[in-house]
KEKE-806156 format. One line per 4 residues: number of its first residue (from 1); their letters; for each residue x negated, z, y negated of N, C-alpha, C, O, CB. Coordinates in steps of 0.001 Angstrom, whole numbers, plus 500000, padded with zeros to 6 digits. Glycine has a CB too. Layout:
<sites>
NUM) a) X Z Y X Z Y X Z Y X Z Y X Z Y; ... $
</sites>
This chain:
<sites>
1) mrrt) 217248 141200 826260 218672 141244 825927 218856 141651 824469 218291 142650 824023 219422 142222 826859; 219631 140894 823745 219863 141150 822333 220614 142472 822166 221500 142780 822963 220651 139986 821687; 220268 143259 821133 220921 144557 820953 222358 144342 820494 222649 144332 819298 220147 145433 819930; 223263 144169 821482 224653 143984 821099 225628 144874 821829 226458 145492 821164 225034 142589 821311 $
5) alaa) 225598 144988 823115 226750 145565 823771 226609 146975 824292 227631 147650 824408 227117 144727 824854; 225465 147467 824609 225381 148752 825277 225090 149882 824309 225998 150633 823954 224326 148710 826342; 223864 150019 823881 223526 151136 823001 224349 151113 821737 224798 152159 821267 222053 151113 822654; 224553 149938 821181 225233 149875 819897 226692 150235 819974 227285 150580 818952 225096 148523 819321 $
9) lcla) 227305 150168 821157 228665 150668 821281 228721 152122 820841 229635 152530 820124 229175 150517 822726; 227747 152892 821272 227693 154298 820859 227362 154403 819374 228012 155153 818645 226649 155073 821697; 226370 153666 818926 225946 153748 817539 227053 153289 816604 227265 153877 815544 224690 152915 817317; 227758 152236 817002 228813 151707 816150 229964 152676 816031 230510 152868 814944 229308 150385 816680 $
13) aatt) 230334 153285 817133 231443 154238 817084 231098 155428 816206 231965 155987 815534 231806 154713 818492; 229836 155811 816213 229427 156958 815412 229548 156669 813927 229877 157559 813142 228001 157356 815747; 229285 155439 813542 229286 155094 812122 230477 154245 811719 230605 153859 810557 228020 154372 811772; 231362 153947 812689 232519 153075 812489 232130 151771 811826 232798 151295 810908 233572 153777 811657 $
17) vglt) 231024 151195 812312 230659 149843 811911 230499 149024 813164 230532 149570 814266 229360 149822 811056; 230324 147701 813021 230338 146813 814171 229164 146995 815090 228121 147527 814709 230382 145415 813720; 229356 146535 816331 228280 146585 817306 227187 145623 816893 227449 144506 816448 228794 146253 818717; 225959 146079 817051 224846 145212 816708 223801 145178 817803 222738 144596 817587 224219 145657 815416 $
21) gclp) 224037 145766 818962 222911 145813 819866 223202 145933 821325 224291 146331 821738 222092 146887 819505; 222210 145583 822102 222152 145831 823521 220691 146084 823828 219836 145917 822957 222743 144637 824364; 220401 146473 825016 219044 146902 825311 218400 146050 826373 219095 145502 827229 219032 148335 825739; 217075 145923 826341 216392 145258 827435 216497 146117 828670 216413 147342 828586 214920 144974 827087 $
25) gedk) 216683 145486 829825 216843 146242 831060 215927 145735 832143 214978 144991 831895 218270 146186 831532; 216239 146160 833356 215413 145785 834486 216317 145658 835695 216783 146672 836216 214275 146817 834733; 216581 144445 836160 217505 144234 837255 216792 144447 838572 215905 143680 838944 218118 142834 837192; 217194 145512 839286 216577 145831 840563 217488 145499 841730 217270 145987 842839 216199 147289 840607 $
29) addk) 218500 144683 841506 219440 144350 842552 218789 143460 843592 217778 142813 843316 220668 143674 841969; 219367 143424 844796 218885 142531 845841 219027 141101 845377 219807 140811 844470 219647 142752 847161; 218265 140194 846001 218357 138796 845639 219754 138249 845920 220232 137357 845218 217310 137987 846390; 220411 138795 846961 221748 138341 847309 222680 139549 847417 223051 139939 848524 221731 137534 848637 $
33) pkgp) 223060 140141 846295 223890 141342 846328 225241 141065 846971 225814 139986 846819 224087 141889 844918; 225739 142073 847698 227022 141966 848394 228078 142753 847632 227801 143357 846595 226908 142478 849857; 229320 142732 848180 230388 143520 847599 230930 142919 846312 230847 141708 846107 229908 144911 847342; 231495 143774 845427 232046 143266 844165 231000 142491 843368 229839 142895 843297 232592 144422 843320 $
37) fagl) 231413 141391 842778 230511 140525 842017 229371 140020 842899 228230 139928 842446 229947 141274 840797; 229676 139693 844161 228660 139217 845098 227916 138026 844510 228518 137098 843969 229298 138836 846446; 226599 138072 844628 225763 136984 844146 225397 137063 842683 224611 136247 842201 226437 135713 844393; 225953 138036 841955 225648 138166 840531 224648 139288 840297 224703 140324 840959 226929 138421 839724 $
41) tgge) 223748 139087 839370 222830 140150 838973 223550 141134 838060 224645 140856 837571 221582 139566 838268; 222926 142284 837835 223505 143245 836912 223666 142669 835526 224657 142941 834848 222661 144484 836853; 222694 141871 835096 222771 141260 833777 223941 140308 833656 224615 140272 832627 221494 140534 833469; 224186 139535 834706 225312 138597 834676 226645 139337 834651 227587 138909 833985 225258 137657 835887 $
45) iadr) 226721 140452 835380 227950 141253 835353 228161 141838 833960 229276 141816 833437 227892 142386 836411; 227099 142358 833362 227202 142930 832019 227658 141880 831016 228494 142159 830156 225858 143527 831583; 227117 140684 831124 227520 139618 830210 229007 139301 830343 229710 139123 829349 226692 138360 830468; 229474 139233 831597 230899 138963 831823 231763 140094 831291 232838 139856 830740 231176 138753 833313 $
49) svka) 231290 141333 831458 232045 142479 830986 232160 142486 829470 233235 142744 828927 231400 143761 831463; 231065 142207 828791 231087 142185 827331 232014 141081 826828 232749 141276 825860 229666 141989 826770; 231978 139922 827486 232841 138818 827084 234312 139188 827260 235134 138908 826388 232510 137559 827893; 234644 139822 828398 236032 140220 828648 236471 141295 827663 237576 141238 827123 236199 140724 830090 $
53) ttga) 235610 142267 827432 235958 143385 826552 236181 142916 825119 237163 143301 824484 234859 144450 826586; 235283 142091 824611 235420 141621 823231 236570 140636 823080 237037 140395 821967 234125 140975 822764; 237031 140062 824193 238150 139129 824134 239500 139771 824339 240523 139089 824276 237967 138074 825142; 239527 141078 824585 240791 141766 824832 241627 141828 823551 241080 142044 822469 240535 143188 825375 $
57) pslr) 242950 141641 823663 243805 141708 822465 243988 143117 821940 244323 143305 820770 245154 141118 822762; 243768 144127 822807 243881 145517 822382 243170 146390 823398 242951 145981 824538 245369 145944 822225; 242811 147595 822978 242187 148553 823881 242235 149936 823236 242549 150091 822056 240719 148141 824213; 241913 150920 824051 241814 152294 823574 240389 152768 823788 239823 152580 824865 242832 153226 824300 $
61) lage) 239810 153379 822775 238429 153837 822822 238392 155325 822492 238875 155751 821443 237537 153027 821840; 237813 156108 823396 237753 157557 823197 236372 158070 823567 235725 157539 824469 238837 158276 824030; 235928 159094 822875 234637 159686 823204 234099 160528 822082 234818 160881 821147 233647 158619 823551; 232837 160844 822179 232168 161582 821113 230741 161080 821001 230076 160819 822004 232200 163115 821378 $
65) vpde) 230292 160952 819786 228970 160418 819507 228363 161198 818346 229098 161775 817544 229035 158899 819188; 227048 161226 818244 226422 161963 817140 226662 161291 815806 226695 160065 815708 224932 162105 817377; 226828 162107 814784 226972 161632 813409 225627 161840 812718 225259 162966 812383 228139 162386 812647; 224910 160762 812512 223563 160868 811953 223577 161443 810535 222613 162079 810109 222889 159499 811950 $
69) esgg) 224664 161219 809814 224718 161680 808424 224828 163202 808337 224145 163834 807531 225900 161033 807700; 225704 163792 809183 225937 165226 809110 225136 166013 810132 224962 167224 809996 227391 165511 809292; 224648 165322 811156 223952 166014 812231 224895 166607 813255 224449 167233 814217 223089 167093 811668; 226190 166422 813066 227180 166941 813994 227626 165884 814991 226878 164966 815325 228375 167473 813237 $
73) tirf) 228854 166031 815458 229409 165110 816446 230759 164603 815978 231588 165377 815499 229536 165790 817820; 230981 163310 816117 232267 162706 815817 233026 162525 817128 232506 161938 818077 232093 161346 815069; 234248 163027 817176 235117 162850 818329 236288 161976 817924 236844 162149 816839 235606 164214 818882; 236667 161048 818774 237733 160129 818400 238475 159641 819631 237942 159650 820741 237171 158945 817617 $
77) dvav) 239698 159222 819420 240550 158637 820451 241498 157700 819732 242492 158142 819155 241329 159738 821283; 241201 156405 819760 241917 155443 818929 242323 154226 819748 241503 153656 820468 241056 155017 817734; 243581 153829 819640 244062 152575 820203 244068 151543 819080 244534 151825 817976 245489 152736 820845; 243553 150354 819361 243392 149355 818305 243652 147964 818873 243389 147714 820049 241974 149432 817680 $
81) nskg) 244165 147063 818043 244394 145698 818511 243772 144682 817566 243243 145031 816510 245889 145429 818658; 243846 143431 817965 243205 142364 817201 243951 142028 815915 243464 141235 815109 243088 141127 818051; 245131 142624 815711 245887 142402 814477 245477 143374 813381 245984 143294 812262 247378 142528 814743; 244560 144296 813693 244145 145281 812702 245001 146520 812696 244900 147333 811777 244159 144674 811353 $
85) ecsg) 245849 146688 813706 246675 147883 813810 245965 148932 814657 245202 148596 815563 248054 147545 814410; 246222 150210 814358 245602 151256 815159 246416 152530 815075 247257 152707 814194 244165 151510 814703; 246136 153413 816023 246777 154722 816039 245881 155656 816836 245455 155320 817941 248225 154654 816649; 245591 156833 816277 244743 157748 817017 244303 158929 816184 244917 159258 815169 243546 157028 817539 $
89) tfgt) 243225 159567 816626 242685 160742 815953 241169 160644 815883 240537 159962 816690 243111 162034 816676; 240601 161331 814910 239150 161485 814856 238837 162782 814134 239675 163322 813412 238472 160270 814148; 237635 163273 814334 237256 164511 813661 235910 165000 814136 235202 164310 814869 238304 165581 813885; 235567 166198 813709 234308 166816 814085 234613 168211 814621 235758 168520 814949 233315 166873 812876 $
93) gegk) 233589 169044 814709 233833 170414 815115 234596 171197 814064 235056 172310 814320 232533 171099 815417; 234729 170614 812882 235435 171260 811769 236691 170476 811428 236778 169853 810370 234521 171378 810527; 237655 170510 812326 238936 169889 812055 239049 168461 812543 238090 167860 813026 239200 169927 810614; 240272 167933 812397 240530 166563 812827 241574 165916 811927 242227 166582 811124 240993 166531 814293 $
97) adli) 241714 164610 812080 242688 163853 811305 243375 162837 812207 242755 162281 813113 242014 163151 810103; 244646 162601 811956 245392 161533 812617 245343 160306 811716 245321 160424 810491 246875 161961 812917; 245327 159132 812331 245348 157916 811518 246225 156861 812152 246327 156759 813374 243936 157373 811323; 246850 156086 811304 247656 154935 811699 247386 153833 810684 247361 154076 809478 249194 155292 811774 $
101) rtgd) 247189 152642 811178 247174 151508 810254 248194 150498 810733 248192 150092 811895 245754 150866 810153; 249051 150105 809834 249991 149025 810093 250121 148211 808816 250259 148774 807730 251381 149571 810567; 250079 146911 808936 250071 146065 807754 248836 146332 806911 247724 146413 807433 251334 146286 806929; 249033 146467 805618 247917 146702 804699 247774 148163 804304 247097 148482 803327 248088 145864 803460 $
105) tlym) 248413 149055 805063 248421 150464 804690 247782 151323 805769 248028 151142 806961 249842 150934 804422; 246955 152262 805321 246335 153231 806208 246976 154587 805961 246991 155073 804830 244795 153291 805993; 247502 155194 807005 248132 156512 806922 247209 157538 807575 246689 157309 808667 249540 156510 807608; 247010 158667 806900 246138 159723 807396 246857 161071 807287 247607 161320 806344 244796 159748 806610 $
109) ryde) 246606 161931 808278 247127 163298 808241 245996 164244 808642 245482 164167 809757 248373 163465 809192; 245615 165131 807734 244459 165990 807933 244902 167423 808208 245893 167889 807647 243533 165941 806711; 244167 168119 809074 244443 169541 809217 243622 170321 808190 242750 169756 807529 244128 170024 810659; 243901 171611 808060 243262 172415 807022 241751 172483 807189 241008 172388 806212 243836 173811 807024 $
113) aflr) 241292 172649 808439 239849 172762 808678 239117 171505 808230 238027 171587 807664 239571 173027 810159; 239712 170343 808482 239091 169077 808080 238992 169001 806560 237946 168633 806025 239895 167873 808629; 240067 169343 805865 240069 169262 804406 239051 170217 803791 238362 169864 802834 241461 169565 803862; 238960 171410 804333 237999 172375 803778 236564 171919 804035 235695 172103 803183 238226 173778 804386 $
117) aqse) 236313 171334 805189 234964 170847 805477 234587 169700 804540 233450 169613 804078 234860 170391 806941; 235564 168815 804261 235296 167694 803373 235150 168132 801918 234563 167415 801108 236399 166669 803491; 235685 169310 801587 235623 169809 800207 234495 170812 799994 234441 171485 798964 236943 170450 799831; 233609 170908 800955 232514 171873 800843 231713 171640 799559 231333 170510 799250 231589 171782 802073 $
121) gepe) 231465 172707 798828 230730 172604 797573 231609 172493 796357 231135 172639 795231 229828 171441 797617; 232900 172234 796569 233836 172141 795455 234333 173548 795083 234274 174457 795912 235033 171208 795817; 234817 173736 793861 235375 175048 793476 236489 175474 794419 237294 174652 794857 235905 175007 792034; 236530 176761 794726 237493 177270 795706 238925 176965 795321 239742 176611 796171 237326 178757 795874 $
125) eetd) 239234 177102 794030 240618 176868 793607 241020 175407 793793 242173 175113 794108 240802 177275 792142; 240070 174491 793598 240372 173076 793805 240588 172782 795277 241491 172028 795642 239248 172197 793252; 239746 173385 796134 239905 173195 797567 241241 173732 798045 241928 173088 798838 238772 173867 798321; 241614 174926 797558 242897 175513 797949 244059 174622 797529 245044 174493 798256 243057 176908 797333 $
129) avvd) 243944 174011 796360 245013 173144 795866 245154 171906 796749 246267 171476 797051 244743 172730 794408; 244019 171336 797162 244036 170165 798055 244667 170529 799384 245496 169786 799911 242609 169618 798278; 244271 171686 799932 244821 172133 801210 246323 172347 801102 247076 171910 801972 244133 173425 801672; 246760 173009 800051 248189 173273 799872 248981 171970 799790 250090 171879 800317 248424 174114 798608 $
133) mmag) 248415 170975 799137 249138 169729 798931 249130 168829 800167 250129 168165 800442 248547 168988 797761; 248009 168793 800929 247833 167749 801929 247802 168213 803380 248113 167419 804268 246598 167036 801647; 247450 169428 803651 247258 169854 805038 248528 169649 805867 249601 170139 805516 246834 171326 805086; 248383 168916 806968 249504 168691 807868 250511 167674 807398 251548 167497 808038 250189 169947 808101 $
137) kwts) 250232 166984 806272 251168 166018 805722 250568 164615 805777 249361 164433 805618 251543 166391 804278; 251427 163638 806002 250956 162257 806026 250654 161767 804611 251386 162055 803664 251998 161344 806694; 249577 161035 804496 249198 160401 803241 249070 158903 803488 248978 158456 804631 247865 160998 802679; 249065 158147 802418 248899 156702 802548 247922 156196 801504 247761 156790 800438 250251 155981 802413 $
141) maat) 247275 155091 801828 246385 154404 800898 246249 152961 801345 246534 152627 802495 244992 155099 800822; 245815 152112 800436 245584 150719 800790 244448 150632 801797 243375 151195 801575 245269 149875 799536; 244677 149930 802902 243676 149848 803962 242424 149116 803524 241361 149287 804121 244257 149168 805166; 242540 148303 802484 241380 147554 801989 240765 148188 800754 239834 147633 800171 241776 146129 801678 $
145) gpda) 241273 149341 800351 240755 149999 799161 239459 150744 799424 239101 150982 800578 241780 150949 798615; 238752 151114 798362 237466 151791 798512 237570 153143 799209 236633 153552 799895 236837 151977 797166; 238693 153844 799047 238845 155152 799680 239037 155042 801186 238815 156010 801913 240017 155892 799069; 239447 153866 801658 239672 153669 803089 238456 153115 803803 238446 152994 805029 240838 152749 803303 $
149) egva) 237436 152780 803041 236242 152164 803633 235641 153085 804688 235533 154292 804475 235194 151844 802542; 235261 152530 805794 234696 153320 806889 235764 153741 807863 235704 153382 809038 233977 154543 806354; 236749 154500 807398 237828 154939 808280 238621 153743 808789 238968 153689 809969 238756 155923 807551; 238910 152790 807920 239683 151621 808311 238969 150796 809366 239609 150033 810090 239977 150765 807105 $
153) dfcd) 237643 150937 809466 236899 150187 810474 237290 150595 811884 237138 149808 812818 235409 150381 810279; 237796 151821 812055 238304 152234 813358 239447 151323 813800 239708 151184 814995 238772 153700 813313; 240128 150705 812837 241312 149909 813123 241019 148416 813158 241943 147610 813266 242376 150190 812100; 239774 148044 813071 239376 146648 813078 238640 146367 814380 237476 146739 814529 238490 146305 811843 $
157) ldql) 239312 145713 815325 238717 145495 816641 237457 144644 816553 236488 144897 817269 239723 144834 817571; 237463 143639 815683 236271 142812 815515 235119 143631 814948 233974 143482 815375 236572 141618 814601; 235420 144486 813996 234388 145322 813402 233861 146331 814417 232664 146613 814465 234930 146045 812165; 234768 146870 815226 234405 147872 816204 233519 147291 817299 232581 147941 817760 235648 148482 816808 $
161) lgda) 233823 146064 817710 233058 145443 818795 231989 144487 818289 231083 144116 819036 233989 144705 819722; 232086 144091 817040 231039 143267 816453 230885 141929 817160 231835 141414 817749 229729 144008 816480; 229677 141369 817098 229416 140063 817706 228718 140266 819040 227629 139739 819267 228559 139167 816769; 229354 141040 819928 228717 141424 821177 228933 140412 822295 228694 140731 823460 229224 142762 821609 $
165) gdvk) 229369 139233 821980 229712 138292 823034 228549 137640 823740 228616 137435 824952 230551 137255 822483; 227492 137307 823041 226373 136551 823617 225212 137496 823859 224356 137655 822989 225942 135379 822684; 225163 138133 825038 224220 139224 825213 223029 138911 826104 221924 139375 825821 224926 140382 825760; 223218 138127 827190 222124 137796 828099 221404 139059 828571 220225 139273 828290 221132 136844 827416 $
169) snaa) 222153 139880 829293 221678 141192 829701 220711 141134 830878 220729 140198 831677 222846 142064 830053; 219869 142157 830962 218991 142362 832106 219321 143672 832816 218441 144297 833408 217524 142352 831662; 220576 144086 832758 220980 145353 833369 220758 145330 834875 220804 144277 835511 222448 145652 833060; 220517 146516 835430 220360 146671 836876 221691 147093 837484 222336 148013 836983 219252 147709 837210 $
173) rgrt) 222106 146432 838553 223352 146800 839211 223104 147929 840193 222036 148026 840798 223972 145591 839928; 224116 148787 840339 223974 149933 841224 225173 150108 842127 225751 149133 842608 223758 151183 840423; 225546 151364 842358 226598 151706 843306 227975 151360 842753 228125 151030 841576 226532 153186 843656; 228984 151442 843632 230365 151338 843203 230962 152738 843128 230533 153646 843840 231181 150433 844161 $
177) ttvd) 231950 152902 842266 232572 154205 842055 233967 153978 841495 234493 152870 841607 231718 155100 841097; 234574 154980 840904 235849 154831 840222 235783 155515 838871 235058 156495 838698 236998 155407 841069; 236540 154999 837912 236685 155605 836592 238172 155805 836351 238916 154838 836193 236033 154719 835464; 238601 157048 836322 240024 157358 836192 240853 156601 837228 241943 156113 836930 240513 157021 834781 $
181) gapa) 240323 156512 838441 241033 155873 839543 240809 154384 839671 241215 153790 840670 242465 156119 839401; 240169 153753 838679 239939 152310 838716 238591 152006 839365 237582 152580 838954 239998 151712 837293; 238537 151123 840365 237265 150766 840995 236305 150161 839976 236710 149374 839120 237496 149781 842152; 235037 150531 840074 234054 150066 839099 232690 149942 839752 232420 150554 840786 233986 151018 837894 $
185) ivlt) 231843 149147 839136 230443 149049 839534 229590 149635 838415 229915 149499 837235 230038 147566 839838; 228502 150285 838797 227623 150947 837839 226464 150031 837489 225812 149478 838375 227105 152287 838399; 226207 149871 836196 225053 149119 835701 224219 150047 834835 224764 150917 834156 225495 147847 834898; 222900 149871 834851 222032 150730 834046 221061 149903 833222 220618 148829 833632 221264 151704 834940 $
189) ekdg) 220742 150436 832045 219722 149841 831190 218912 150964 830552 219350 152113 830496 220361 148921 830102; 217736 150613 830079 216890 151622 829460 216111 151010 828310 215878 149803 828254 215933 152241 830490; 215719 151886 827395 214903 151499 826250 213992 152677 825961 214388 153614 825267 215784 151112 824988; 212775 152640 826488 211882 153784 826370 212460 154967 827122 212716 154878 828323 211645 154146 824897 $
193) kdry) 212668 156082 826420 213238 157270 827043 214766 157266 827025 215393 158128 827641 212726 158506 826349; 215357 156321 826336 216812 156244 826255 217379 155556 827496 216795 154605 828014 217243 155493 824979; 218518 156049 827961 219159 155512 829155 220621 155208 828862 221282 155951 828136 219035 156498 830335; 221128 154106 829432 222492 153683 829226 223100 153290 830571 222481 152571 831355 222558 152513 828220 $
197) tlyv) 224307 153763 830827 224999 153470 832072 226372 152900 831764 227158 153508 831037 225116 154732 832951; 226662 151713 832328 227954 151065 832144 228739 151142 833437 228175 151092 834530 227783 149597 831694; 230049 151264 833296 230961 151213 834425 231905 150046 834182 232692 150069 833235 231744 152565 834606; 231832 149024 835032 232579 147781 834831 233645 147647 835911 233366 147843 837094 231629 146554 834847 $
201) atqg) 234860 147316 835503 235965 147162 836448 235660 146064 837457 235175 144993 837093 237273 146850 835704; 235947 146336 838730 235720 145350 839789 237010 144667 840217 236972 143749 841036 235070 146012 840990; 238142 145088 839687 239423 144456 839970 240028 143947 838674 239956 144613 837641 240385 145440 840675; 240625 142760 838732 241167 142165 837521 240055 141710 836596 238994 141295 837063 242077 143150 836804 $
205) epyl) 240277 141781 835303 239250 141406 834336 238073 142384 834415 238283 143579 834626 239836 141374 832902; 236849 141898 834249 235686 142796 834333 235486 143605 833049 234433 143533 832416 234421 141988 834630; 236502 144369 832679 236444 145143 831450 235450 146296 831585 235241 146836 832672 237835 145675 831088; 234856 146651 830476 234030 147853 830408 234963 149057 830413 235869 149153 829585 233109 147851 829133 $
209) lrld) 234734 149986 831362 235583 151164 831492 234957 152409 830887 235656 153300 830403 235893 151412 832939; 233636 152459 830920 232967 153649 830396 231515 153307 830085 230901 152471 830747 233051 154832 831406; 230988 153961 829079 229586 153812 828708 228994 155180 828450 229443 155889 827550 229429 152904 827467; 227994 155562 829223 227265 156815 829024 225901 156502 828440 225260 155527 828832 227126 157607 830355 $
213) stta) 225456 157328 827504 224137 157142 826929 223416 158478 826856 224021 159517 826591 224234 156498 825537; 222135 158430 827091 221291 159609 826927 220158 159229 825993 219263 158472 826367 220746 160133 828303; 220199 159756 824777 219182 159471 823778 218745 160774 823138 219571 161625 822805 219705 158481 822712; 217445 160922 822970 216875 162123 822343 217402 163403 822995 217619 164413 822325 217193 162137 820840 $
217) gern) 217600 163343 824306 218049 164524 825032 219539 164793 824940 220017 165761 825533 217322 165702 824540; 220298 163966 824212 221734 164161 824073 222479 163133 824918 222118 161957 824958 222159 164060 822593; 223516 163600 825585 224328 162717 826411 225681 162502 825749 226351 163461 825366 224503 163297 827833; 226076 161255 825617 227349 160913 825001 228068 159887 825868 227445 159135 826617 227142 160371 823565 $
221) slvf) 229385 159875 825751 230187 158964 826556 231276 158309 825717 231824 158916 824797 230807 159704 827738; 231577 157066 826049 232710 156348 825497 233561 155873 826663 233031 155356 827647 232254 155155 824596; 234867 156040 826565 235783 155618 827609 236702 154540 827046 237309 154718 825990 236600 156820 828158; 236797 153425 827758 237626 152293 827352 238819 152203 828304 238652 152293 829520 236804 150957 827349 $
225) sdyg) 240019 152025 827755 241214 151960 828598 242322 151212 827868 242134 150730 826752 241689 153379 828992; 243472 151125 828513 244698 150556 827929 244483 149145 827391 245014 148778 826343 245210 151452 826810; 243698 148363 828124 243477 146978 827708 244793 146199 827700 245551 146229 828670 242456 146292 828639; 245049 145512 826607 246220 144657 826506 247528 145381 826264 248572 144735 826176 246341 143868 827725 $
229) kpva) 247507 146698 826152 248742 147445 825931 249101 147482 824447 248213 147470 823595 248609 148870 826478; 250400 147527 824133 250815 147590 822726 250281 148852 822049 250194 149911 822671 252349 147546 822618; 249933 148732 820797 249459 149868 820007 250627 150428 819211 251286 149705 818463 248289 149452 819062; 250877 151722 819377 252004 152365 818694 251626 152671 817257 251326 153813 816910 252432 153658 819425 $
233) aekp) 251644 151643 816430 251258 151784 815021 252481 151534 814146 252777 150393 813791 250101 150798 814648; 253179 152591 813808 254359 152502 812955 254229 153459 811783 253587 154504 811890 255637 152806 813756; 254836 153099 810674 254830 153966 809499 255419 155320 809864 256499 155374 810451 255620 153325 808331; 254733 156425 809529 255263 157758 809848 256586 157993 809135 256836 157450 808060 254251 158853 809458 $
237) sgei) 257418 158805 809748 258693 159149 809121 258499 160353 808193 257499 161065 808285 259775 159454 810199; 259447 160564 807320 259397 161703 806424 258593 161446 805169 258266 160306 804839 258838 162873 807135; 258280 162526 804477 257550 162428 803199 256116 161968 803418 255428 162444 804321 257555 163782 802469; 255679 161039 802582 254314 160529 802643 253707 160610 801235 254313 160148 800268 254283 159054 803193 $
241) idld) 252541 161184 801127 251866 161311 799837 251064 160043 799576 250175 159689 800350 250944 162568 799804; 251385 159365 798484 250689 158117 798127 249417 158466 797368 249475 158780 796179 251607 157176 797268; 248278 158417 798033 247022 158805 797399 246583 157798 796343 245923 158160 795369 245935 158960 798447; 246946 156544 796537 246590 155536 795522 247317 155816 794210 246744 155656 793132 246931 154109 796025 $
245) algg) 248566 156229 794300 249340 156537 793094 248772 157770 792399 248716 157819 791170 250828 156759 793443; 248355 158753 793169 247778 159953 792587 246465 159649 791883 246152 160219 790838 247564 161007 793658; 245708 158741 792478 244412 158406 791901 244513 157479 790720 243591 157383 789910 243541 157791 792931; 245649 156788 790622 245789 155829 789529 246401 156415 788308 246578 155716 787310 246593 154678 789958 $
</sites>
């Protein structure tokens, strides 16, 4: 199975770049599986799920994944659509930020802890000045500008899901369960000591509802929801600090 849909969902969310992978698996299902997706192997179910998920006009993605650059954890909860609009939050153990993208503009609102963590190593007086000016206030910048690079990828559904459509999975199908009340079937894949578990909706479209991964002894989860729902991405009201104008 090409590295596209399972492991890389976690890796992509951590780095806010597109999905690039899936893992080889081992289908241990009966020759004639019963129940939801009767007659389909785990790999065939996974392929259908990836196709449905990447074809969704909008979705909400929430979870936490390791940040390889800092060694910490990135936590996020973002609703995004195929038009490039998004609304949500992201952050680490040291603060968080709200983000909205609508049109060609990215709006960000940082708390004090986030700003101080990002200013680590800078002179104290400069950090204090940044905090005084920006903490708790909405800012704006061009979504395609260099300062928005990386963060804006949270708002790009194609970038977030990458080219995960053609996967040809070998996942193993397992038990049925529920995810936030929605009926689902469990699929598993492995790559050496790494383990990946998918939860695929058994009613309606076979959307991916949750992805758990265990790598290097760390367990991380991504939760997918709100498929097809409108994304509340509107320009914030009140004063907005134009960061592009300040930088220019």
